[in-house]
N, C-alpha and C positions, 0 to 999 in steps of 0.2 A: 729762354726757354719757358717761362711762366708767365702768363700772362695776366691771370687770375690770382688778385693778391689773396693771403687768407690771413685776417687778421680780427681779431676780437675788440680793437681800441680806437679803431674810427670813430671821430664823433657822427654823430645821428644828423647834425646837420650841414656835412660835406656832401659836394653833388652826388658821391656814390656811397656814402656813410651806409645807406640801408643795404646797400648790396653785400658791403663786406661784414657786416655786421651778420646779415641772413646768412652767409655761407658760413661763417664761422659758428654760428650757433647750432646750425645744421651738423657740422662736423663733430661737433663737441657732444652733442646729444646723442648721435648716433655710436661715440666710441663711449658713454657711458651705458648704451644700450648693451653694447658689445662686452663691458665688464661684467653687467647684471646676468647676460644670458651664459656667458662660460661659467661664471659662478654658481648659477642656478644648476647647471649640468653636473657640473663636480659635486656639487652639495647633494644632490638627490641621487646620485650614483652611491656615493658614501654611505647614505642612509639607507638605499634599498638593499645592498650587497649584504648577505646575514655571514659568510665567511671570506677565506682568501682565494678559496677554489671559484666561487661565485664573483668573486671582485674581478677577478682575470677575465672570466668569460664575460661578463657585462662590459667591461672598458673594452674588451677586444671588440665585442658589437656596436659599441657606441662609436668607438674610434673609425671603425669601417664606414659606417653610415653618416658621421659627421664630415669626413674627410674624402674619402673616394667617391661620395655621391656628388660633390660640390662641382666636378665639370659639367655634369647632367644639369643640376639645379642652375649651375651659371649659363649654360645654353637655354635654360628656359627663362631664366630672366632677361638675357637679350632679346628675346623674341616677345616679351610680355609689353603690353602698352601702359597699361595699371599696375606697377610693381608694388604697390603698397598692399596687395591682396597677398605677396608672397611674406609680408611682415604679419599681416594676420594671420596666415597660415601659420608662420612659425610660432606665434603666441598660443595658438590653439594646440599646436602640437605639444609644446611645453605644458600648457594646462592640464591637458589629459595625463601627461607622464607624470606630474606631481599628483594627480588624482590616484593613478596606477600606485605609484609609491606610496601612498598611504594605504592602500588595500593590502599591500604584500607586507607593511608594518602590521596591520591589522591580522593578519593570517599567521606570520612568524613561524611558517613551516616551509623548510627548504623545498620539500618535495612539491608541495602542491603549489607552491609560488614560483617555480624555476622559470615556467614559460612567461608567467605576467614580469619577472624582473627581465627578460631578453626584451617582452613587449616595451617595458618602460625604456630601456636602453635604446632601442630601436628610435621609438619616438622623439626621446631626446637628440638623437642623434640627427634625424630628419630636421627636425626642429632647427637646432644648431645649423645644420647646412642650408636651409631657406633663409636663415637671418644672415649668415656670413655674406651668402651670394648677392642677397638684396643691399646691405649696408656697402660691399666692396664696389657694387656697380655704382649705387647713388652716391657715393661721396666723390668717386672719379667724375662723374658726369657733372654734379654740381659744383664742383670745384674746378673744372678744367683739368684733371688729373694733377693738382697740386701736390707734390710730393711730400709736402710738411701736411698737410692733410692727411694724405695716405698713412702716414707714420703714425699721426694721432689716434686715426681710427684703429688701426691693428694692433697698437701698443696694449690698449687697455683688458685684453682678453687675457693674457699671459697672467696678470695680478689675480684677476678675476679667478682664475684656476686654483691659483695659491690659497686665496681667501676661501674659498668655497670647500677646498680639502682639508685645512687648518680648524675654519669655525663651523663645520657642518652640523646643522641642527634642523629641526623642523621649524621654529619659529623663524629662523632665515631664510628657509625655503620659501615659506609663504610671503613673507616681505618681499624677498628678491621677486617672486611672480606678481605680485600687486604694482611694484615699482617699474618691472618692464612692460605691464600693460598701460599704466600712466603716461610713459615716455613715448611708448609705441602710437598713442593717440596724438600727442604732440607731434610726432614726426609724420604721421600723416596728415595733421592739418598743416604743417608746412610745406609738405608734397603737394598737397592739392591747391595751394596758392601759384602753383605753376612758377618756382622760382626760375630766373633767366638762366635759359641753357648757355653754354661756351664750348667753344671747340678750340681751346688752346692747346691740344695736345701736340708732342713733339712729333713728327713724320717726316723725317728726312726721307727723299727719292729713294736713298741705297738702302732702308730699312727690309731686311727680307723677315718677314711676319715668322716662319716657322722655324727658321733658325734661332731667331732672338726667342721665341717662348721656348724652345728646346733648350735653349743655354741657361736661360732663366730657371727653368724647372729642374736642371742639374746644379746649378747653384742653390736652388731652394734644398735640394736634398742633401747637398754637403753641408750648408747651413745647419740644417736639421742634425745632421751627425756629428757637426762641430759643438753646436749647442748641448746636445745629450751627452759628449765625451766629456766634456769640461766638469759635468758633475757626478759622471758614473763612478760607482764606489765611494760615493762620499755620505755620510750617515747624517740623512735630512732630518733634521730637527722641525719643529713648527717654526721655530725664529728664522732657519734658515731657509725653508721654504717661502715664506713670505718674503727675505730677502733677495731670492734667487728670482721670485715673481715679479717684484719691484726693478731689479736690474735689468731683467727681459724688456718690462715697459718702457722704462726711460730710454734703453737704446733704441728699441723702436721709433719711440717718438722724436729722439734727437737724430736720428738719421737723417732726416729730410733737412732739417735746420742746418746738418752739417754740409751737406750737399750744396745747401742755399747757399752759405755762406764760404766753403772753399772752391765750390765747383766741384763737376760729377768724377773727374779723374782723381784730382787730389783727395777728394773724400774718400773714394774707393779704395786709394793706395794707402791712406791712413788707416781704414777699417782692417782690411787683409792682414797688412804689415804687421800693426798694432796687434790684432788677433792670434797670429801666429806666433809672435815673441811671448804674448803671455801665456800661451797653451805649453810653451818650451820651459816656463819657468811657474806653472801655476803650481806645482805643490810646494812652493818655497813660502806661500802667504795667500791667506783666503782672498786679502784684498787684489792682488794679482790674477786670481780667478774669476772675481767678479768683474775686474777692469776687462778681461778678454770677453765674459759672456756678454757684457755691455756692447762691445766693438763688434762682436759676431752679429748680435740683433740690430747693431745700426744699419745692415744691410738690408732689412725686412723691406723698408718703403723703397727702397732702389730697384731690386727685383720686381716689385709690384709695378711701379712706375713705366719701367721698359716693356713689360709684359703689355701693359694698358696701351701703350704707344704703338706696339706691334700690332695690336688686336684693337685698332680703334673703333669703336660704336659695338664692340663685343667684350665690356669689360668684365662683364660676370662672368664669362667664360676662361678670360685671362685669372682671373680670381681662383676662379675654381680649380685651373689646372695646377697652379704653385701651390694650393692647399692640399691637392692629392700628392704633389711632390713630397710633402712633408714626411710622409708614412715610410718610404724606404730609407733614409736617413736616420728617422728614430729607430726602426727595427734594427738598424745595423751596427746601432750604438748601443741596444740595449739587452740583445738575445742574440742567440744562435739561430732564430728562427727565419733569419734574411737568407742564408745559406739554402734552406728548404725553398723558400719561396722563388729565389732567382733559379733553382734547380728547375722548378716547375715553370718558370715564366719565360726564360729565355729560349727551350725548346718549342714551345708552344707559338712564340712569335716566328721563328724560323719556318715552322711547320706551315703555320697559317699563310705566311708571306708565298710561301712556295706551291700551295695550294692556289691563291690567287694568282700566281705568274702562270701556273697550268692552265687557268681557266683564261687565259690573254688578257688578263686585266694589267695595264700598263702604266694608268694614270698615278701620278705621284701622289696627288692629296689622298687617293682610296688607299695606295700601299702604306702612306705615312698614317692614316686614320686605323689601319688596321693595328700596327705597333700600338696606339695610345688606346684604342678600347682595349687590346689584351690587357696592357697594364692597368686599366679599369675595372677589368672582371676578372682576371687570374687571380689577382693578388687578395681581393676581398673573399673570393670562395673559398681561397688556401687557407687562409688567417681562420676563417668560419670551420672548416675542417680540423685543423688543428687543435683550436681551444675550444669549441661546443660540440661537434657532433660529425664523428667521419663514416655514419653508416649508410649503406648502400641507397637506401631511400634518399637521405639528405644528398648524397652525390649526384644522384639521377635529375632530382628536384632542383638542385643548382646549377646544373648544366641545362637544364631547359629554359631557367630563367635567363642564363647568359645567351643562349641562343636568340630568344627572344631580344633582348636588349642590344647583342650585336645586330640582328636585322634591322632595329630601327635605327641604330648608329649609321650601318651603311647605307640605308635610304637616305637619310641626312648627306650623306656626298654623292651618290648615284642617281638620286631621284625617280627611281624605278623598283617598285616594291617587289617584283617577281626575282631580278636580279638580286637584290638585297637578300631575300629570303635564300636564296641559291647559296650566296656566299656563305651566310650565316651558318647555315646547315652543313654544308660541306666541311669548310672550315673547322667547325668544332668538333664533327664527326669523326672526321681523320685526325685530329689531334688528341681525341679522346681514345680513339681504337688503337692510335700509336702508343701513348702514355700505357693504357692497359697491357698491350703486348710486353713493354719493358718491364711492368710489374712484373707480370708472370713470369717471363724470363730468369728475372733477377731472384723471385720465389723459388723457382724451380733449381738453379744453380745452388743456392744457399742449401736448399733439402739435399741436393747431390754432396755439397761439401763436406767432407768426416770431420 
């Protein structure tokens, strides 16, 4: 299954010692960058918010930009030949965000700095998005989709989030930015040395890419829900936050080695059955809750491995799709917002599929892409309307952006600009008008009800 070893301990004078060491060093450097980037983002957000209302607003903005844009930035990563520019772009966005956070601090006025705070959250989210798909793509490519390397890379972000939240300070923020820049230079120097490419991906002939990726996205959403449900209702002290972050990190890191040692099937059975049993008795002792959280996170490299295998050569898109799938599970576990989002999303999907069908579109890839793009545009738009601004101007501007994004999306699948624009405009116009009609009818009946 794995033809490329992932090791840091091979002797330099062995025939392939340099190859092993280079890949291990590459992965560990990217993992350290992952820790620093996520730590910087949380640290900056905590320092920027002036009260709890603003905290909610900028966190929603950040999460939308950081997670739900990753399918698009991942698609971009797959098309770029010189991907180090994505890392440099991420560094630039993070640096400007830190500068903006300093301006917010100097103003100290919630009214005058409100839009600036949203700008900082947006820059942090976009920088985070660019970094994640760059790292996910490069680690998979340079290590031949080694499941242990994938686990090491994705693991450190969880602990970075905890450290950034607990130890947020301006000194820490500036040190994080400095180390990110230094490690980025090291990564680019290694990348420009043209490490030997490998193609040891698992690619069985029976692999159905769309079905596998859809299954992995569903698994990621369920894991996100399970991970959040383990800790919902618990008073999260700083020490517990760090403990939860470290447990999640160790779980993601260990998942690849469990698969390597036990085999894919046995390891998955252990993870799922163990996590289920721990969830049933998690209230009995903190250790049981932590063990269950550890096992839940062990599945992270498994889902990423299979998504990469299904989308060989498009690992950036695979990483981005799985990252976007984290949001639904998180929302279902933490708030009642999920019901509102599903009530808006599901009818929109069926309406737009119906419009495409009436336009005599029968290609499966276009119809399935319609479902995907609605998940990527409808959810962030409604999150923004719920938590930030639901004015008429915001709705119209949001719909215009969605039309543009979906036109570009359909063009990627149809390769016909006129057809893509027609699809996007008609689908969004009809779904918007039907939604508006239902809203007006609901308001009318509420007024008539005594």
